[in-house]
N, C-alpha and C positions, 0 to 999 in steps of 0.2 A: 547192434543197431541202436542209435540214440532215438530220443523221443521225436525229434523233427523228422528223421528218416521213416519212422513208423507212421507218423501222421501223413506225410506226403506220398508214401507208397500204398497206403490203405485205400481201397476202393471197393465198390460193390461188385463182387465176382459172380458172373453168371454162366461160367463153364469151368468145372473143376476136373482135375485129373482123377483117374480111377486108382487112387492111392490111399491106403488106410491111414487113420490118425491114431496115434498112440494115446490110450486113455490117460496115461501118466502125464502127458503134456497138457491135456485138458484140465486135469486136476491141478497142476502147477499154476496154470493161468488163472483158474477160478480162485485158488487160494490167495494169490497175489491181488486179484481184483477185489477181494473183500476189503481192501484198504480204500476203496472208492468213497468219496465224500457223500454225506447225506445229512439233511437238516435234523438236528437233534440226535444224530447217530441212529436214526430209525431203521436204516438199511431195509427199505421196503421191497426190494427185489426178491423174487423167487424164480427158480428155473427147474426145468426137467431136461436132462441131457439124454438124447435118444440116438441110437445107432442100430446097425444089424437088422435082425428080424423084426424088432419093435418099430424101427423106422419104416420098414416095408409095410407093416400092418397099418400104421397111421397113414402113410402115403396112399395105400390102396383104398382105405376107408374114405379119405377125402376125394379121391378120384371118382369113387362111386357116387359121392354126394353132389359133385359139380353138375352133372347133367340134370339132376332133379332141381337144383337151385343155382343156375349159372351166375346170378348176381349176388350170391351169398345168402346165408340163412343163420340167424342167431348172432349177428355181429352186435357187439355190446358198446361200441364207440365208433364215431365217424373217423375214417382214416384221413380224409381231407375235409376241411370245413366247406360247407356249401357255398359260402360267399368268397372263396378263394379267387383273387383277381390281381390285376396289375402285374408287377414283376414276379410275384409269387407264382401265379398261374403260368406266366411266360417261362419261368425257369422249369416248372414241372413239365410243360409241353416240350420245351427245348431239349431236355435230357432224354425224353422218350424218343423224339425225332432222331437225335444223335445215335441212340442205341440201335434203332431200326435201320438207319442209314448204314451203320457199321456192318450189318449183316445183310445188306441189300434187300431189305423188305420194303416194298413200295407202300405208300399210304393206302392205296386201294386194295392191297393184298390182305384182306381181313382174315382169311383162313390161315395165312402164314403168321400173322401177328397173334392170333389166338393160340396157335401151336407154340409160338415162342413163350407167351405168357404161361401156358400150361406147364412149361418146364419148371416153374416154381414148385409144383407139387412133387417133383422128383429132386428137389433141393439143388437143381442145376448140376446134379451128379455128385454133390458133396456127400461124404459118408456119415456125417454127424449133424444133428440139429440141436440147437439150444432153444427151447421154448420158454418164454418169459411170462410171468403173471404176478399180480399183486392183489392185496385186499381191496374189496369194492369201495370201502369208505375212504381210501386214499385219494387225496386231491392233487391238483396240478403241481405243487411243490414236490410231492413224493414221486409223481410220474417223471418229473425232471431229474430227480435222484436216480430213478431207474435208468433213464437215458444216459446219465453220467457213468453208471456202472457198466452199461452195455458198451459205451465208447472205450472204457478202460479195458474191457475184455477184448475188444477188436484190436486195440493197439498192442496188447500183450500177445495176442495171436500172431501179429506181424513180427514181433520180436522172436517168436518161435519159428518163423518161416511159413506160417499158416495164413490163410485168408478167410474172408467171411462175406456174407451178404445178409443184411437184416431184411426180413420179409414180413411186412405188415399184412400181406395178402392172406395169410393164414387166419387173421382176425375176421375175415368175411364169414367164417364158420366158427366163431368164438365159442359159443356154448357147446357145440359138438366137439371142438378141440379139448375143452375142459373134460368132457365125458371120456374121450379117448385117452387122455393123460391122467385121469383119476384125480382131477382137481375139483374141490367141492364148490358149492354155490356161493360161498362167502368171498370168493375170489373172482377177478376178471382177467381174462386172457389178453395178453398184449400182442406178442408177435413171435416169429421164429427167427433163427439166425443160422443159416447154412455155414458149416465150417469144414474146410478141407484145404487142398493145395490147388492154386490157380493153374489153369492151362495158359501158359504165357503166350502161346501162339494164336489163341482164339481172338478174332477181331472184336468180339463183344466184350472182351476184357481190356481193350486197348484204345477205345475211342476217347476223345477229350471230353471231360466233364467240366464245364465252365463254372467259374465262381464270379460273383459280382465284385466290382472294385470295393475296397474297404470303405471308401467314401459313401457308398450306397447305404451301409447299415451301421456305421460307427461314426461318432463325433466326439471331439475332445473339448472339455471345459477346464479352464484353469491350468492348462499345460502348454 
């Protein structure tokens, strides 16, 4: 698989097969991903890879927390800016509608939509989670570096025939996640990444995710 194939075949998978992931594959991906770029070679990313009984423990703990604080508790950053508007908000709402339409969930089926969102806590059936965090004093450039590292990981997973879904939803319980993962108070929790093999037949893995025309967000000068 070349880079273009990895980029175009990568998508957020929300239904995984009940198929284990070999630890050696994860190790190979992460070893290669260490080549990701970062300003001043700071390499600000940190991660905890979780599976098996430990993933069950964390999953159950968060599931128990959700009824107490359904809107989150201890989140340390805003997942979306409060002033999100224009095409940015339209794109966010659009992909949500496309996802729910793909699985025939009507707009007024609140219970069904909540049940679908709750599948996040089961990692959509993926057997492995990658939880990411960084030092609290890191700024936007370092968070950008962390994103580049995550993208590199996701593309290398595709090369291995694996899939992923980045999940910022875990950050709704950021401080609790740090407690569950043994991360100290000098760090801030970022997100999870479900890792496994996609269910190719699942409608939720096959709806179209639109992209704006290049002219919407790129311009050329001097070319």
